[in-house]
C-alpha positions, 0 to 999 in steps of 0.5 A, spaced: 117 175 801 115 177 809 118 174 815 114 176 821 116 174 828 111 175 833 113 175 840 108 173 846 110 179 851 102 179 853 102 171 856 107 174 861 102 179 864 096 175 863 100 169 867 103 174 873 096 176 873 092 169 874 098 168 879 096 175 883 088 174 882 089 166 885 094 168 891 090 174 892 083 170 893 087 165 898 089 170 902 082 174 903 079 166 905 084 165 909 084 172 913 076 171 912 076 164 915 080 167 921 076 173 922 069 167 922 074 163 927 075 169 932 068 171 932 066 164 934 070 164 940 069 171 943 061 169 942 062 163 945 066 166 951 060 171 951 055 166 952 059 162 958 059 169 961 051 171 960 049 164 963 054 163 968 051 170 970 045 168 969 046 161 974 049 166 979 041 169 979 038 163 978 040 155 978 035 153 973 037 145 970 036 149 964 042 153 965 046 148 967 045 144 961 046 150 956 053 151 961 055 144 960 054 143 952 058 150 953 063 148 957 063 141 957 063 140 964 058 135 966 058 135 974 054 141 977 059 143 982 065 143 977 060 148 974 059 152 979 066 152 981 067 154 974 062 159 974 065 163 980 072 164 977 068 166 971 064 172 974 069 175 979 
């Protein structure tokens, strides 16, 4: 009669591999979301600077509307003051 005892050493390696893969996926997701968020901020700031430069050349209503949406300022006077500060 033969008695065999099988040890499951491979399960520890598989569980560690799954844990490592999960942590890696979460870390990469957080990293790429952070990059996307920062690129959104950079893009918004560039749009504000570009529209303020356009506004300093031509004071059209479309430029005021674009800047109003980007900067959340409603009055033309506040937008002009904001642009004077930005364009310097």
